[in-house]
C-alpha positions in Angstrom: 57.3 -5.8 19.4 56.4 -3.2 22.0 54.1 -1.4 19.4 52.4 -4.7 18.6 51.8 -5.4 22.3 50.3 -2.0 22.8 48.0 -2.4 19.8 47.0 -5.9 21.0 46.3 -4.6 24.4 44.1 -1.8 23.0 42.1 -4.1 20.8 41.7 -6.6 23.7 39.8 -3.9 25.6 37.2 -3.6 22.9 34.1 -5.7 23.0 31.3 -6.3 20.5 27.9 -5.9 22.1 24.7 -7.2 20.5 21.1 -6.7 21.5 17.4 -6.4 20.6 14.9 -3.5 21.0 11.3 -4.5 21.5 7.9 -2.8 22.1 7.1 -3.6 25.7 3.4 -4.0 25.1 3.3 -6.1 21.9 6.8 -7.6 22.2 7.4 -6.8 18.5 10.7 -5.5 17.2 11.4 -1.8 16.6 13.4 -1.3 13.5 15.3 2.1 13.1 15.7 2.7 16.9 18.8 4.8 17.7 21.2 3.0 20.1 23.8 5.4 21.5 26.8 5.1 24.0 26.1 8.1 26.1 29.7 8.7 27.1 31.1 8.8 23.6 28.1 9.6 21.3 29.0 6.4 19.4 25.9 4.8 18.0 24.0 2.6 15.6 20.4 1.8 14.6 18.4 -1.4 14.9 17.8 -3.4 11.7 14.6 -4.7 10.3 14.1 -7.2 13.1 15.1 -4.8 15.9 18.6 -6.1 16.4 21.8 -4.0 16.9 25.5 -4.5 17.1 28.4 -2.2 18.0 31.9 -2.3 19.5 32.8 -0.2 22.6 36.2 0.1 24.4 34.7 0.9 27.8 34.4 -1.5 30.8 31.0 0.0 31.6 28.8 2.7 30.0 25.3 4.0 29.7 23.3 2.9 26.7 20.7 5.3 25.4 17.9 4.1 23.1 15.6 6.5 21.3 12.6 5.8 19.1 9.8 8.1 17.9 6.6 7.7 19.9 8.3 5.8 22.7 9.8 6.9 26.0 13.6 7.1 25.9 15.5 4.3 27.7 18.8 4.5 29.5 20.5 1.4 30.8 23.9 0.7 32.4 25.9 -1.9 30.5 29.1 -3.7 31.5 31.4 -6.3 29.9 29.5 -9.0 31.7 26.4 -8.4 29.6 26.0 -10.9 26.8 22.7 -10.1 25.0 21.2 -6.7 25.7 17.4 -6.7 25.6 15.7 -3.3 25.7 11.9 -3.0 26.2 10.4 0.4 25.2 7.1 1.8 26.3 4.9 3.9 24.0 4.3 7.5 25.0 0.8 8.2 26.1 -0.1 11.4 24.4 -3.5 13.2 24.7 -3.0 14.6 21.2 -4.8 11.6 19.7 -8.0 13.2 20.8 -7.5 16.6 19.3 -7.2 18.4 16.0 -5.1 21.5 15.2 -7.0 24.7 14.7 -4.1 27.3 14.6 -0.3 27.1 14.1 2.6 29.5 14.8 4.6 31.1 12.0 7.1 28.8 10.4 10.8 29.3 11.0 14.0 28.0 9.5 16.7 26.4 11.6 20.4 26.3 10.5 21.4 22.7 10.6 24.0 20.4 9.0 23.5 19.8 5.3 21.4 22.9 4.7 18.6 21.3 6.7 15.3 23.1 6.8 12.7 22.1 9.4 9.3 23.6 10.2 7.9 25.2 13.3 7.4 23.7 16.7 4.2 22.3 18.1 0.8 24.0 17.6 -0.6 25.8 20.6 -4.4 25.8 20.2 -6.6 22.7 20.1 -10.2 21.6 20.2 -11.9 18.2 20.5 -12.0 16.2 17.3 -15.8 15.8 17.0 -17.6 14.4 14.0 -18.5 17.9 12.7 -14.9 18.5 11.9 -14.5 15.4 9.8 -13.7 16.5 6.3 -12.4 13.1 4.9 -13.0 13.1 1.2 -13.7 10.1 -1.1 -14.6 9.8 -4.7 -18.1 8.5 -5.3 -18.4 4.9 -6.5 -21.3 3.7 -8.7 -21.3 0.0 -8.3 -20.9 -2.1 -11.5 -24.1 -3.7 -12.9 -24.7 -6.8 -14.9 -24.0 -6.6 -18.7 -25.5 -8.9 -21.2 -22.8 -10.6 -23.2 -24.6 -10.3 -26.6 -24.7 -6.6 -26.1 -21.3 -6.1 -24.4 -19.0 -9.1 -24.8 -15.9 -7.3 -23.6 -15.0 -6.1 -20.1 -11.8 -3.9 -20.0 -10.1 -2.5 -16.9 -6.8 -1.4 -15.5 -5.1 -3.8 -13.1 -4.3 -2.5 -9.6 -2.5 -3.6 -6.5 -3.5 -0.6 -4.2 -4.6 -1.7 -0.8 -5.3 1.7 0.9 -9.0 1.0 1.2 -8.6 -2.1 3.3 -6.3 -0.4 5.9 -8.7 2.6 6.1 -11.6 0.3 6.7 -9.6 -1.5 9.4 -8.7 1.8 11.1 -12.4 2.9 11.2 -13.7 -0.5 12.4 -11.0 -0.6 15.1 -12.1 2.9 16.2 -15.7 1.7 16.6 -17.2 3.1 13.4 -18.5 1.8 10.1 -16.7 3.2 7.1 -18.6 5.5 4.6 -19.6 3.4 1.6 -17.4 5.4 -0.8 -14.3 4.5 1.3 -14.9 0.8 0.5 -13.3 -0.2 -2.7 -14.0 -3.9 -2.9 -11.1 -4.7 -5.2 -8.7 -3.2 -2.8 -10.1 -5.3 0.0 -9.7 -8.4 -2.1 -6.1 -7.5 -3.1 -5.0 -6.8 0.4 -4.4 -10.5 0.8 -1.7 -12.7 -0.7 -2.8 -15.6 -2.9 -0.7 -18.6 -3.9 -0.6 -18.3 -7.7 2.2 -20.1 -9.7 5.1 -17.9 -10.8 5.4 -16.8 -14.5 7.4 -18.9 -17.0 9.1 -18.3 -20.3 10.6 -15.0 -19.2 7.2 -13.3 -18.8 7.0 -10.8 -16.0 3.4 -11.8 -15.1 1.4 -15.0 -15.2 -2.4 -15.2 -15.7 -4.5 -17.7 -13.8 -8.2 -18.4 -14.0 -10.8 -20.6 -12.4 -14.6 -21.0 -12.2 -16.9 -22.0 -9.3 -20.4 -21.8 -8.2 -21.3 -18.4 -6.6 -21.6 -18.5 -2.8 -24.0 -15.6 -2.4 -26.3 -16.1 -5.4 -27.7 -19.6 -6.2 -27.5 -20.4 -9.9 -24.8 -17.9 -10.6 -21.1 -18.6 -11.1 -18.0 -16.9 -9.7 -15.0 -16.4 -12.0 -11.6 -15.6 -10.7 -8.7 -14.0 -12.6 -5.3 -13.9 -10.9 -2.1 -12.2 -11.9 1.3 -13.2 -10.4 4.3 -10.9 -10.8 7.7 -12.5 -10.9 9.9 -12.5 -7.8 13.2 -10.6 -8.1 15.9 -11.5 -5.5 17.0 -8.5 -3.4 20.5 -8.7 -4.8 19.2 -8.3 -8.3 17.1 -5.3 -7.7 18.3 -2.2 -9.6 19.8 0.7 -7.6 17.2 3.2 -6.2 17.2 6.9 -6.4 14.5 7.9 -3.9 13.2 11.2 -2.7 11.1 11.2 0.5 8.6 14.0 0.2 7.2 14.5 3.6 4.2 16.7 4.7 5.2 18.5 7.9 2.3 20.9 8.0 0.4 21.6 11.1 -2.3 19.0 10.3 0.4 16.3 10.5 1.2 16.8 14.2 -1.0 14.0 15.6 0.7 10.8 16.8 -0.8 8.8 13.9 0.7 11.2 11.3 4.2 12.7 11.4 5.5 10.4 14.3 4.2 7.4 12.4 5.7 8.7 9.2 9.1 8.8 10.9 8.7 5.2 12.1 7.6 4.0 8.6 10.5 5.6 6.8 13.1 4.5 9.3 11.9 0.9 8.5 12.5 1.7 4.8 15.9 3.1 5.4 17.0 -0.2 7.0 16.3 -2.0 3.7 18.5 0.3 1.6 22.0 -0.7 0.2 25.0 1.5 -0.3 24.2 1.8 -4.1 20.8 3.3 -3.2 20.4 7.0 -2.7 17.9 9.0 -0.6 17.0 12.7 -0.4 14.5 14.2 2.1 12.3 17.0 1.0 9.6 18.5 3.3 6.8 21.0 2.7 4.5 23.1 5.0 4.2 26.8 4.3 7.0 26.3 1.9 9.1 23.5 0.6 12.6 22.8 1.8 15.5 20.3 1.4 16.2 18.5 4.7 18.8 16.1 3.3 20.5 16.1 -0.1 20.8 12.9 -2.0 22.7 10.5 0.3 24.0 6.9 0.0 21.8 4.3 1.6 24.9 3.1 3.5 24.7 6.3 5.7 21.7 5.1 7.6 22.3 7.1 10.8 22.6 10.4 8.8 19.2 9.7 7.0 17.5 8.7 10.3 18.8 11.8 12.1 17.3 13.9 9.3 14.0 12.2 9.8 14.1 12.6 13.6 14.7 16.4 13.2 11.3 17.0 11.6 8.5 18.8 13.4 5.0 19.9 12.3 3.6 23.3 11.7 2.4 25.7 9.0 0.1 25.4 6.0 0.4 22.9 3.2 2.3 23.9 0.0 2.0 20.4 -1.5 2.5 21.5 -5.1 5.8 23.2 -4.3 7.0 20.2 -2.5 6.3 17.9 -5.4 8.1 20.2 -7.8 11.2 20.3 -5.6 11.1 16.5 -5.1 11.0 15.8 -8.8 13.8 18.3 -9.4 15.9 16.5 -6.9 15.1 13.1 -8.4 16.0 14.3 -11.8 19.4 15.7 -10.7 20.4 12.2 -9.4 18.6 10.1 -12.1 19.9 6.5 -12.4 19.4 5.1 -15.9 17.8 1.6 -15.7 17.3 2.3 -12.0 14.4 2.8 -9.7 13.8 6.6 -9.7 10.9 7.4 -7.4 9.4 10.0 -5.2 7.6 8.7 -2.1 5.0 11.1 -0.8 3.7 10.8 2.8 0.8 13.1 3.7 -2.7 13.3 5.0 -3.6 14.7 1.5 -4.4 18.3 2.4 -2.9 20.5 -0.3 -4.0 24.2 0.3 -1.1 26.4 -0.9 0.3 26.8 -4.4 -0.6 24.6 -7.4 -3.1 22.4 -5.4 -5.8 21.7 -8.0 -6.1 18.1 -9.1 -5.5 19.1 -12.7 -2.3 21.1 -12.0 -0.8 18.3 -9.8 -1.7 15.6 -12.3 0.0 17.4 -15.1 3.2 17.8 -13.1 3.2 14.1 -12.2 2.3 12.9 -15.7 5.2 14.9 -17.2 7.7 13.4 -14.8 6.3 9.9 -15.3 7.3 10.1 -19.0 10.8 10.9 -17.9 11.0 7.7 -15.9 10.4 9.1 -12.4 7.5 7.4 -10.7 5.4 8.5 -7.6 4.2 6.3 -4.7 1.9 7.7 -2.2 1.5 6.8 1.5 -1.5 8.3 3.4 -1.6 8.9 7.2 -4.2 10.0 9.7 -7.9 10.7 9.6 -10.2 13.7 10.1 -9.1 15.7 7.0 -8.0 12.9 4.9 -8.1 13.4 1.1 -8.3 9.8 -0.2 -9.6 10.8 -3.6 -6.7 13.1 -4.3 -4.0 10.7 -3.1 -5.4 7.8 -5.1 -5.4 10.0 -8.3 -1.8 11.2 -7.7 -0.5 7.6 -7.3 -2.4 6.4 -10.4 -1.0 9.2 -12.6 2.5 8.7 -11.2 2.8 4.9 -12.1 3.1 4.1 -8.4 1.2 2.3 -5.7 -1.1 3.9 -3.0 -1.1 2.6 0.6 -2.7 3.9 3.8 -0.5 3.4 6.9 -2.7 3.1 9.9 -0.2 1.4 12.3 3.4 0.3 12.5 2.6 -3.2 11.3 1.3 -1.8 8.0 4.5 0.1 7.6 6.5 -3.1 8.2 4.5 -4.9 5.6 4.8 -2.2 3.1 8.6 -1.6 3.5 9.9 -4.9 4.7 7.7 -7.9 3.9 6.9 -6.5 0.4 9.9 -4.2 -0.2 10.4 -5.3 -3.8 6.7 -5.1 -4.7 6.3 -1.6 -3.1 9.3 0.0 -4.8 10.3 -1.9 -8.0 8.0 -2.0 -11.0 8.2 -5.1 -13.2 5.3 -4.2 -15.6 3.6 -0.9 -16.3 0.3 0.1 -18.0 -1.1 -3.4 -17.2 -4.6 -3.7 -18.8 -7.0 -6.7 -18.7 -9.7 -7.4 -21.3 -12.1 -10.3 -20.8 -14.2 -11.6 -23.7 -17.2 -13.8 -22.6 -18.6 -16.6 -24.7 -22.4 -16.0 -25.3 -22.9 -19.7 -25.7 -22.1 -20.1 -22.0 -22.4 -16.7 -20.3 -25.6 -14.7 -20.5 -24.4 -11.8 -18.3 -21.5 -10.8 -16.1 -20.6 -8.3 -13.4 -17.1 -7.2 -12.4 -16.9 -7.0 -8.6 -15.2 -3.7 -7.8 -12.7 -1.8 -10.0 -15.4 0.8 -10.7 -12.8 3.6 -10.9 -10.4 1.4 -13.0 -12.8 0.7 -16.0 -11.5 1.4 -19.5 -13.1 1.8 -22.8 -12.7 -1.4 -24.9 -10.7 0.4 -27.5 -8.3 1.6 -24.8 -6.9 -1.9 -24.5 -4.9 -1.7 -27.7 -4.0 2.0 -27.3 -0.4 2.1 -25.9 -0.9 5.8 -25.1 -3.5 5.0 -22.5 -2.2 4.9 -19.0 -3.1 2.0 -16.7 -2.0 0.2 -13.6 1.4 -1.2 -12.6 2.7 -4.3 -10.9 5.7 -4.6 -8.6 8.0 -7.5 -8.0 6.1 -10.4 -6.5 2.8 -8.7 -6.4 -0.5 -10.4 -7.1 -3.7 -9.0 -8.6 -7.1 -10.7 -8.2 -10.4 -9.9 -10.0 -13.8 -11.6 -9.5 -16.7 -11.7 -11.9 -20.2 -12.8 -10.9 -21.6 -14.6 -14.0 -25.2 -15.4 -15.0 -25.0 -18.6 -17.1 -27.2 -19.1 -20.2 -30.8 -20.3 -19.4 -30.6 -18.8 -15.8 -33.1 -15.9 -15.1 -31.5 -12.5 -15.1 -31.5 -10.6 -11.8 -33.8 -7.6 -11.4 -32.2 -4.4 -12.8 -29.8 -6.6 -14.8 -29.4 -4.6 -17.9 -31.3 -4.2 -21.2 -33.4 -6.5 -23.2 -31.7 -9.0 -25.5 -30.6 -7.5 -28.8 -31.9 -8.7 -32.1 -29.0 -8.5 -34.5 -25.8 -9.1 -32.6 -25.2 -12.9 -32.8 -23.1 -13.5 -35.8 -22.9 -16.7 -37.9 -19.2 -17.0 -36.9 -20.1 -17.4 -33.3 -23.2 -19.5 -33.8 -21.3 -22.2 -35.8 -17.9 -22.0 -34.2 -17.6 -25.4 -32.4 -14.1 -24.6 -31.2 -15.6 -22.2 -28.6 -18.1 -24.7 -27.2 -16.0 -25.6 -24.2 -14.7 -22.0 -23.6 -16.3 -19.8 -20.9 -14.1 -16.7 -21.5 -10.7 -15.5 -22.7 -8.5 -13.2 -20.7 -6.1 -10.9 -22.6 -3.4 -8.8 -20.8 -1.3 -6.0 -22.2 1.7 -4.6 -20.4 4.9 -2.7 -21.0 8.4 -3.2 -19.7 9.2 -0.6 -17.0 11.1 1.5 -19.5 9.2 0.4 -22.6 6.9 2.2 -24.9 5.2 -0.7 -26.8 2.9 -3.1 -25.1 3.1 -6.9 -25.1 0.2 -9.3 -25.1 -0.6 -12.4 -23.0 -3.7 -14.6 -23.2 -5.4 -17.3 -21.1 -8.6 -19.3 -21.9 -10.9 -20.5 -19.2 -12.9 -23.7 -19.9 -16.6 -24.2 -19.0 -15.6 -26.6 -16.2 -17.2 -25.5 -13.0 -16.3 -26.7 -9.5 -18.6 -26.5 -6.5 -17.6 -23.6 -4.3 -16.8 -25.8 -1.3 -14.4 -27.8 -3.4 -12.8 -24.7 -4.9 -9.2 -23.6 -4.0 -8.7 -22.1 -0.6 -7.6 -18.8 -2.0 -10.7 -18.4 -4.1 -12.9 -19.0 -1.0 -11.0 -16.4 0.9 -11.3 -13.8 -1.9 -15.1 -14.5 -2.1 -15.4 -14.0 1.7 -13.6 -10.6 1.4 -15.8 -9.6 -1.6 -19.0 -10.3 0.3 -17.7 -8.3 3.3 -17.1 -5.4 1.0 -20.5 -5.7 -0.6 -22.1 -5.7 2.9 -20.2 -2.6 3.9 -21.3 -0.9 0.7 -24.9 -2.0 1.2 -24.7 -3.5 -2.3 -27.8 -4.4 -4.2 -26.0 -7.5 -5.4 -25.0 -9.0 -2.1 -27.6 -11.7 -2.4 -27.5 -14.1 0.6 -24.3 -12.7 2.0 -24.3 -12.2 5.8 -21.6 -11.7 8.4 -21.9 -15.1 10.0 -21.5 -16.8 6.6 -18.4 -14.7 5.9 -16.9 -15.5 9.3 -17.4 -19.2 8.7 -16.1 -19.0 5.1 -13.0 -17.1 6.0 -12.3 -19.4 9.0 -12.3 -22.4 6.7 -10.0 -20.6 4.2 -7.5 -19.2 6.7 -4.8 -21.7 5.7 -1.2 -21.2 7.0 -1.7 -17.4 7.5 2.0 -16.8 8.6 1.5 -13.0 9.1 -2.0 -13.3 10.7 -3.8 -11.1 8.2 -6.6 -13.5 7.5 -7.2 -14.0 11.3 -7.3 -10.2 11.6 -9.9 -10.1 8.8 -12.2 -12.4 10.8 -12.0 -10.1 13.8 -12.8 -7.1 11.6 -15.9 -8.9 10.3 -17.0 -9.6 13.9 -16.6 -5.9 14.7 -18.6 -4.8 11.7 -21.4 -7.2 12.6 -21.5 -5.8 16.1 -21.6 -2.3 14.9 -24.4 -3.1 12.4 -26.4 -4.8 15.1 -26.0 -1.8 17.4 -27.2 0.6 14.7 -30.2 -1.7 13.9 -31.2 -1.9 17.6 -31.4 1.9 18.0 
């Protein structure tokens, strides 16, 4: 009895404390913040909505809260406190205005778990003027109109990348118009969620189509093709074997690079389960293992490894990728999600850094079932073209993280879609009916085009879709008996219309047919889905809300690209169109888009006035 009373008295002295950690300026939650009892070093981390809970035996103690990029907070807590609310203030650092020009020699630090970190802060800086801007984008040659009687098929790889939109947003928010090659119209369109019906009959993807009048060109039509990936409940997602491959070279020192990388990956860590595993590999002058493969249940251990990272040195990206893949292979999970997640500003300058060498490494590992996702950070020396290529070759998605909200969307709101592939090598082929369609133009997807014969070639790599993801493609169509636009292709051909097409009455009410090929995530042979769109056309103002929103975004992209096909599109029309198609907008992304259009309009007017 005496032992029981002693045990009871000890447990009665314990109290469970709960609380919330918030950004003081925006009042939004801070996931992954470290919450420590200073007297005992006992601690926890905040969850995806900034909440924490722990049990402490002390009557009063000092609570210490730490979060990358924010000023540390210490607060005295007693048993009388019910809900602990912590407000954290972002650190004001002048480094946002500078670029690194020299770095100290790297060093190794002996830490728990054979941890390797890189050197401390750089010591020489200059102002980040425009002449130092070495951002790199692949050139885009805008799609033109094709006559159906000459080219009835349009074939391309599906894509759900959204990096272009967040880069455009970052530039507009900093008061500058993006370079035209940074604007990939399909990525702007696909940044937004659209309410397509879920797939049925066990298919991983559903195809949806519709047809309306074109809002920027009178007499033309606008066709929409939408793909909806199946939702997978979090409990049913396969176990993950992840390797975080983090660039800690000197160029990553700025606040919007390595500090934001830490915040982003701490958000991801909060989503992991005990059956998931994470390793952390870094690279600068050389590659090193910071954290061996660790259960997702040990969140504090993973977060401590992330917090230990500092920036310095050159950029041995090729060596880092090789070590990351080796680590992923050693802990490979059959039927699981085996993936390397690369975070970098894209500057590879030591070791196997050529596009060809890196691509071959990634393609070989892709065939073994290890995929690659890429997250880009920062501007000034950003290698968009290289990062996009690496993600494409690695059967993964490519995102640009310009702020904490984008990190939250990528790793919390769309966790399944970001990390879990439901269909790979997804290809689309559209066949247009020459009885109804004279010519067509695919809006965007210039760097996703495939040869028509690639559609049936299962060896040809293509895009991938994650759980719950959507893909949207728009075609501008010139109907039969409508004048072709200037520069709209070749003269009509003499011999191409066959008797089968001319006399086939079954196709009289069909505008086009969409075919989609895909493979299961671990499959080798593709499967085929089809959808036929009738010739029924609705007036644009009566078309679905999501179609009107997609059309507004497409016009915005065309204006930013100075497209010759933008027709009557203008910023005021886009603002009105998007405002009328905003809908529920639970996350506020469509409202944010309207503000971006207003900023672009002002910048264009300022340039025109000079």
